[in-house]
N, C-alpha and C positions, 0 to 999 in steps of 0.2 A: 718230455723234452728237457734237456738239461741246460740249454743255453738258447734263448729265443731273443732275437734282435728286433726291437720295435721300430727303429728309425735309423737313418744314416748317422745322426749324432750319437745315438747309443752305440752304434757300430764302432765309431771312432774311439769312444771311451773304452769299449771292450778290447779293441786292438791295442790300445795303449797299455791296458792292464794285463792282457794275456798273450798278445801277439796273435797273428793269424795261425790257423791250423796248418800243420805241415802238409805239403803235397806228397802224394805217393803214386806208385804205379797204378793203384786202383782209384784214379782221379781223372775225370773227363777233361780237366783243364779249364782255364778261365776264358777260353775263346776258341774260335774256329780258324784262327790264323789268317783272317782276312787282311790283306795288305793295308787297307785303309782303316779298318775298325778291328784291331787284333783281339780285343777282349769281348767282342760280340759273340754270342752263342756258346755252345759247348759241344765238343767233338765226341763225347762219351755215350751219346744216346741219340736216337732218331724219334721225333715226335710223330705220332699217328693222328692224334685228335686233341683239340682244345675244347673244353666244355666250360665256358665263361659265364658265371652268374653274377650280376651286379644289381645294386639298388641305388637309385639316384633321385634326389628330391630337388627340383629347381629352386625351392625356397631356401635351400642350403647349398649354394653352388660350389662351395669350396670343399665338398666332402663326397666321397664315394665309398660304398661298401661292396667288397668283392669276395667271391668264393669260386676259385678256378681249379678244375681238375684236368691234369695233363696225362694222357695215355701215351706211353713211349716204349721203345725197345732198347735195352742196353747194348751198345756196340763193343763194349769191353767190360771187364770186371770193374764195378764202381763201388768203392768205399765211401765216396762222396761225389756230389755233382753240383753244377751251377745252374741257376736260372737267372734271367735278366729281369729285374724289377726296379723301378725308380721310385723312391719314397715309400709312403704308407707305413702303418703299424701292422706288423705281421703277428697275428694272434695264435695261429695254429698251422702246423705243417705235418701231414701224415704221408707215409709212403706205403702203399698196399695196405692201407687201413691202420698202420702202426705209427704211433707218434715218432717223429724224427728224433734221433739222438741229440743232434745239435743243429741249430740254424744260425748262421753268421752273415754279416755284411762284409763285402770287400769292395772298396771303391764306391762309386756313385750308383751303380746299377747291378751289382753282383749279389745274388742271394745264394749262399753256399749251404747245401743240405747234406748232412750225414745221416743216412737211414739207420734204423735199428739193426738191420741185417744187410750185409754187403749184397749188392745186386750182381748176379752172374751174367757173363756175356751171353747174349741171345735171349735173355729173359724179358718178357713183357712186364711192365710195371705201371702204376699210376701214382701220381703225387698230387695231393690236394693242399692248396694254400688258401687260407682265409685271412683277409686283410681289410683295413679300412683307413681312412684319413684323407688328407688333402692331396689331390693329384698334382704332380709336377711333371715337367718334361715337355718336349717340343710338340707333342701330339694333342695336348689338351687345349681346346679352344672354346672358352665360354661364349655364349651368345647373349645378346643384349637383354633378352626377356627372361634370362635364368636358365635357358636350355644350354646344351653343350654339343659340340661335334668333336669327335676324337678321330683324327686321321693325320697322316704326315709321312714324309719320306726324307731321310732313310730310317728314322726312328719315330715311332708313335705308340706301338703296342705296349711298351713297358710303362707308359704313363697310365695304363688302366688294367693290365693283367700281367702275371709272370709268364715268360716265354723263352724259348730258345731263339733269340732274336737275330736271325740271320737268314737271308733269302734262300740259302741252300737247304734249309730244313723246312719243308712244306708239310702242312697237315690240314685235315678237314677241320671245320670250325662250327661250333654250336654256341649260340648266344641266348641267354635268358635274362631279360632286363625288366625290373620292376620299377614303375614310376607312378606318380599320383594320377588319379582320374583326370581326364582332359589333356593329358600329355601322351605322346606316342614315342616309342623307341624303335629305331630302324637299324638293321644290320645287313650283313652280307647274305646272299643266297635266297632261299625260299622261305616265305613266312610260315610259321606254325600257328597253333591255336593261341588266341588271346583270352586270358582268364582274369576274373576279378576276385578280390578277397572279401568283398562286401564291406570293407572298412576304408574305402577311399583309394585303393591302389589297383592297378592293372599290370599284368605280366605279359610281355611280348616275347615271342620265340622266333628265332631265325636259325637256319641251318645251311651252311655252304658245304655241299657234298663233294666238291672237288678240292684238292689240296690248294691251300693259299700260302703265300709268304706273309709273315707277320705284319709287315708295313702296309699290306693291302687289306688288312682287317679294319673294320670301322664300327662305330656306333654313333648315332645322333639322336638326341632327345629334344623335341620341340613340340609345339602345338601344330603338328603337321596336318596338311590335307594330303591324303593318300589316294592316288588314282591308279587303277589296275587295268591291264589289257593283256593281250597275248600276241606273239608273233605268228605268222602264218603256219609255222610248224607246231604251234601250241605252247611254245616257251613263254612262261608268265613274265610280264613286265610290270614292275612296281616302281612308281615315281612318287616321291614324297616332297612336299613343298612347305617351306617355312611360311608363317603367316603373311609376310610382306612380299613373298616371291611371286613373280608373274607366272600364272598358269595359262599356257598357250597350247590349245589342241593342235594347232598347225606345227608347233615345235615338237610335239609328241609324235606326230606323223613323220616329221623329218627324222626324228630319232630312229624310227623303224626303217626308214629309207636308208639311213647311214649304216645300220646294222646289216641290211641286205647288201648294200654296196660293198662293204668291207668283207663280207662273207664271199662275195664273188672274186675278190682279189686275194684274200688270205686263207680261205677255206672255211668249213663250217664253224659257226659260233661255238666256242668251246665250253660254255657253261649251261646249267639247267635253269637259269633265271637271268633277267636283265632289268635295266631300269636306271634310276638316278635318285640322288638326294640333292635338292636345290636349297641352299641356305642363304639367309640374309641376316644382316645386323650383327656380325661378330663384334664383340666389345674389345677384343685384343687383336694381335696380328694373326692373320690367317683365319679360317683355313683357306687354302687355295684349291683350284681344280686339281683333282687327284683321281687316279685310276683304281680306286678301291674296288676290289674284285666283285664282278657281276653287277655292281651298283655304284658307278662313279659318283664322286662328290663334286658339286659345282658351287662356286661362291656367288654367282650372279643369276644365271638362268641357263636354259637349254638353247645354246647358240651353235650354229653348225660347225665352226672351226674348233671350238672347245670339245664338242661331242665327238667329232672325227678323231681327234688326238686321243682322248681318254678311252673311247671305245676301241680304238686300234690297240691300245695297251692290253685289252682283254686277251688278245693273241700274243702280243709281243711285250712281255713284262709280267703278265699274270699267269696265263696258261704255261708259257715258257718263261721262266724266271732266270735271273742272274745266277751264275755260279759264285761270283763274288762281286764286290762293288767296282771293280775295274771295268765291268761289262756293261756299263750304262748305255752305251751306244746301241746295243742290240735291242733295247727298248725305245730309248728316246729318239735316236736317229730315224728308226723305222716309223714310229708314231708321227713324227713331224713330216716325214715324206708321205705318209698317208693323207695328210692335209693337202699336199701337192696333187696327189692322185684324185682327191675330191674336186679340186679346182679343174683338173684336166677333164674329169667327168662332166663338169659344167661348161666345157668348151674352151678353157684357157690353153694357151700354147706354153708348155713348160720350158721348152728349149729357149724361146725368145724372152718370155715375160718373167721367168723365175731364174732358171739356171744362168743363162748368159748375162742377164742384167745384174745378178748378184756377183758373179765372177768379175765382171767389169768394174763394179763398185769397189771390190775388196782386193783385187789381184795385187795391187801395190801396197797393201796395208799389212806389214809384218805381224801386227798384233792379232789380226784376224786368224792367222794360221799357227800361232805359237803353242796352242794347247792341243796335244794329240787326242784323237777321238777315242782310241782304246787306251786305257790306263792313263787318264788325264792327271792323276795325282791325288793324294790325300787332301780332302777339303774341296776338291774339284770334281767329285764323282758325278755331279749333275751340272757341270759347267755349261755356260751358254754356247760353247762351241758345238756341243752335241745337237743343239737345236738350230744353229745357224749354218754350220758346215755339214752336219749329218745328212740333210736332204740333198745337198750338192753332191756329196760322195755317192749316195745311192742313185742319183740320176746319172752321174757319170758311169757308174757300174752298169746301169740299164743300157746306156748307149754303147758300152763296151761289149757286153755279152748278147745284146738283143732282147727284144720283149719276151719272147717265149722262154728263154732260159731265166730271165729275171723274174717273171711272174711264177714260173715253176719253183724258183727259190723261195719266193715269199709265201707260197702255199706249203712247200715241203718242210720248212723250218717248224711251224707250229704242229704239223702232222707228225713229224719224226720225234719231237721232244714234248709231245702233248702232256700237260700237267706235270712237267718236270723242270729240270735246270739245264742250261747249256751256256757256253761262253762265247764271247766274240771271236776268238780264234777258231772255234768250231763253225761259226757262221762263215768265216772266210773259207774254210776248207769245203763246206757244203757248196758255196758259190762256185769254187773251182771245179768240184766234182760234177755238178749239174751242167755247167756251161762248157766244160772241157776246154777251159782257157787257163793259161798260166797267169794267175792274178797276183803273184808274189810282189812284183814291182808296183802294181796298182795299189794294193793295200798298204805296202810300205810307205808309199807317198801320201795316200789319203788318210789312212787310219792311224798310222804310227808316226808320221812325219810332223815336223813343226815349222815347215816352210811351205810356200805355195808349191803345189805339185808341178812337175815338169809338164810342158805343153802336150806331150803325147798322152798324158793321163788327164789333163785339164780340159782338152778338147778332143775327146775320142769320137770315133765313128762319123767323121765329117762335120762335127760342130765347127762353125766358122771361127777362126782365130782373129784376134783384133789386127787391124792393119798397122804395119810398122809406121812410126812417126819419126820426123826429124831427117 
């Protein structure tokens, strides 16, 4: 390797001395042209699998050692390609077992690799990156006892492993984590064998056999209590609790009930494992509840509202993921409406107590309507409008097309795009296809508009309009 960059500071010095390597036709580019995060990801290859190996010692909370192998396929001839990685000292990079010709930094999270031999379009290849140092980035959350939880949206993966960090490139995920005896490492998917080295360390293995987006990958290290069970169909359930977390068998039974309820509304559960990580005592900001794939992360406990939302994401957001970050509504709007469906399941009147009450409260408030639900804008990809107005829009859609067409839509979406990517405009098209309604005006008003929808869309299917005053 002729030029190896150890840190962002070294990269800055290198850039000043030599300038960046010139781009060429055989370059995947520095991003996937996401309108909100244009430098995220790389368009020149498609990742099939991540094999992430880490070592973490809670006695040294500001340090991580990593060894990640990425298996991918070149989508064009590649004279060089980019990975996303924030921080760390990179000690070695090999491509198909050969030391890379050059490794450079561009910006805060770009690792630019020039292989010894150009990769031809259609070729499968592997890149191995060995690195260590102080983790930085929005996904790294130290816990008060020295443990750590790594998760976050839209970016978290690059704070602990190199990745093609964009939701449109999904891959299976294998985690091997070595920690001191007495500590447990938890990840996505099914657990593998736990082994000890006889010298005070244990190695935990996890494998997610369905493709995930990088922001839904996770690892947590703590003195966990781990409880296992199974769903009626045999799907394993793994729940891990930090030392101060409440362990409530009734909440675990409720978790199973929620999984069954959502399957009745959204279709079969899409993954081969389920469960949760329940954290307490973060010493910094976050982590917050997040739909980390197959094993959501919770910052307080297993409560019904939080579980319904994050488990609903297993269908909407995880199994079927964004095409790009404009599509947040296809996950957040639906997961929030799933909470409404849970309330309805318990006997609440959604028309009166949720929809009409909320519309009445905000109908004359321009600020409530000013952010569009589709393409809310850079920095607003997870705007509060998705959670506040999103369920209103979906309930209005339900009243417009009727229950049969609406629930056919909720089940058809994760079936049609299972373990793939799809956009909000595709959701609109599927709604029109299945309902046989012209929904152009409805979605223009509700998903794309920035004002209160006209009354014909705000009060569909006989929902009572407010009485005129004055």
